[in-house]
C-alpha positions in Angstrom: 0.0 0.0 0.0 1.5 3.3 -1.1 0.4 6.9 -1.7 0.4 8.9 -4.9 3.1 11.2 -3.6 5.4 8.4 -2.8 4.8 6.6 -6.1 5.5 9.9 -8.0 8.8 10.2 -6.2 9.7 6.6 -6.9 8.4 5.8 -10.3 11.1 3.2 -10.8 9.3 0.9 -8.3 6.5 0.5 -10.8 8.8 -0.9 -13.5 10.6 -3.1 -11.0 7.3 -4.7 -9.8 5.8 -5.0 -13.3 8.8 -6.6 -14.8 9.4 -9.1 -12.1 5.8 -10.4 -12.7 5.1 -12.0 -9.3 1.9 -14.0 -9.1 1.1 -12.9 -5.6 1.6 -9.2 -5.5 -0.9 -6.4 -5.5 0.2 -2.8 -5.3 -2.5 -0.6 -3.8 -2.0 3.2 -4.4 -4.1 5.6 -2.4 -4.4 8.7 -4.5 -5.6 11.8 -2.6 -3.8 14.1 -5.0 -1.8 15.6 -2.1 1.3 14.9 0.0 -0.9 14.3 3.0 1.9 13.6 5.5 3.5 17.0 4.9 0.5 19.4 4.9 -1.6 18.4 1.9 0.5 20.1 -0.9 -1.0 19.1 -4.2 0.7 16.3 -6.2 0.7 16.3 -10.0 -2.1 13.8 -10.0 -4.2 16.8 -9.1 -3.3 18.2 -12.6 -2.4 16.1 -15.7 -0.5 13.1 -14.3 -2.5 9.8 -14.5 -1.1 6.9 -12.4 -3.3 4.4 -14.3 -1.5 5.2 -17.6 1.9 5.3 -15.9 1.3 1.9 -14.4 0.2 0.5 -17.9 3.4 2.0 -19.4 5.5 0.5 -16.6 4.2 -2.9 -17.7 1.3 -3.8 -15.4 -1.2 -5.9 -17.2 -3.8 -6.0 -14.5 -5.0 -2.5 -13.5 -8.0 -1.4 -11.6 -9.2 2.1 -10.6 -11.6 2.3 -7.7 -13.5 5.5 -6.9 -16.1 4.4 -4.4 -15.3 3.1 -0.9 -18.0 0.4 -1.2 -16.2 -1.1 -4.2 -12.9 -1.7 -2.4 -13.5 -5.0 -0.6 -15.3 -6.5 -3.6 -12.4 -5.8 -5.9 -9.8 -7.1 -3.5 -11.7 -10.3 -2.8 -12.2 -10.9 -6.5 -8.5 -10.8 -7.5 -7.0 -13.9 -9.0 -3.3 -14.8 -8.7 -1.1 -12.4 -10.5 0.5 -9.0 -10.3 -2.1 -6.2 -9.9 -2.1 -2.4 -9.7 -5.0 -0.9 -7.9 -5.5 2.8 -7.8 -7.9 4.0 -5.1 -9.1 7.6 -5.6 -9.9 9.4 -2.4 -10.6 13.0 -1.2 -7.6 14.8 0.4 -7.5 15.6 4.0 -6.4 14.0 7.2 -8.6 13.2 10.2 -7.3 13.8 13.7 -6.7 10.4 15.2 -5.0 9.1 18.3 -1.8 7.0 18.2 -2.6 3.4 17.3 -1.6 1.2 20.2 -1.2 -2.0 18.0 1.8 -3.8 16.7 2.1 -3.7 12.8 1.4 -7.5 12.6 -1.9 -7.1 14.5 -2.9 -4.2 12.2 -2.2 -6.4 9.2 -4.3 -9.3 10.6 -7.2 -6.9 11.2 -7.0 -5.5 7.7 -7.0 -9.0 6.1 -9.9 -10.1 8.4 -11.9 -7.0 7.4 -11.7 -7.9 3.7 -13.6 -11.1 4.4 -16.5 -9.4 6.1 
């Protein structure tokens, strides 16, 4: 799982993933068109840059764009083996949240379990 800002600063990661053609890898990119962790400065996806087209050019054969929250679980659960690029378009902005008192492994387990509900 990565953000649009991070992907834009590391475009080489897309070609590396696509050309190694793993059958068990899904790259999920959350695109809020901003650098959310540094104050919501706009990224170039807010203008003319299209990550779906960039992923296709990098070599991804399986590309999905999700624009509605209710479509996320269905798409993730329907994926077959392969190397997939999923672009999830969201609105910019950060909610104020408390520190998460869970270990990363527990967060991963909760995330995977939530996909099956």
